[in-house]
N, C-alpha and C positions, 0 to 999 in steps of 0.2 A: 504494500500500500504506500502511496506517495506521502511524503511529509506534508501535512496540511498548513504548515507555517509559511508565511510569505517569503519568497525568495529575494533576499536583499542583494543589492549590487555593491560594488566596492566603494562608490561615492557616498557622501553624506549630504543630507539636505542643508542648504545654505540658510542662515538666519533670515527670517522674514520671507522665505520662499513659500509660495502657495502650493498646495497639494491638491491634485484632482484624482479621484477614484473613477476609472472608466470601465464600465462593464461592457461585455461583448467586444473586447479590445483585440481579439485575435484575428479579426477579419472585417472587411466592409467599412461601414461608417464608424464603428467603434474604433477600429485601427486608425482611421483618419483623424478622429477626435483626439486620440492619444498623440499622434504625430503633431497636430496643430498646437495642442496645449503645451507639449514639450518645447516646440519651437518658440513659443511666447514666454517661456521661462517657468512654467509649472513643473513641479515634481509629479510624475505620473505613477499611479499605482494601477496597473493594468490587470483586469480580472476577466477571465473566460474559462471555458472548460478544457481547452487544448494547451497543455503545458509546453509542448514543443514550439508551437506558433507564438506563444507568449514570450518564450526565451528569445526567439528570433526578433520579436518586436523590441524587447528591452535592450538587446544587444544593439539594435539600430538606434534607439533613443539615447543610449549612453549610460554612464555609471550612476547617475542620480535617481534612476527610476527602478521600480520594483514590479514584480508580477505575482499573482496568486491564482493558481488553477483551482477553480471551484465553480459549481453551478449554483448561483445565488437564488435561483427559483425554487430550490429544494431546502428543506430544513437542515439536512446534512451539510449542504454547501454553505449555508449561513453559519452553522456551528464551526465550520473550518476557518472562518474569518472573524473570530471574536474581537481581535484588535481593531479591525476596520469598522466594526459596528459602533465603536466609540471614538473614531477618529474625527478630527475637525477638517475634513476634506470636502471640497466641492465634488459633487457626483455627476457624471455624465453617463447616461445610460443610452445605449444604441438599440436596446430591445425592451419591449414591454412584455412581461409574462402573460400568457393566455389566462383568462378567467377560469377559476376552478369551481 
């Protein structure tokens, strides 16, 4: 089983740097949100289900960014990210869960 803790990069957040949590960040509009936010100086926490694609994205974005492989539409996925449920991050979601 994969380690549910967020994968930290070598860099450290700069003081006063804003953080954005981007869901659906492994592809499509979520990936583009992550790129644009990183380009404007945000520290990005990329969240999606595919750990390999997330690693590629955070490698592209640079060392100040992190990724978390989880499906936040499920209770298990939300349990895997307890630190992010309390973070003071702006959230950009590229997907909306289907009604249940």
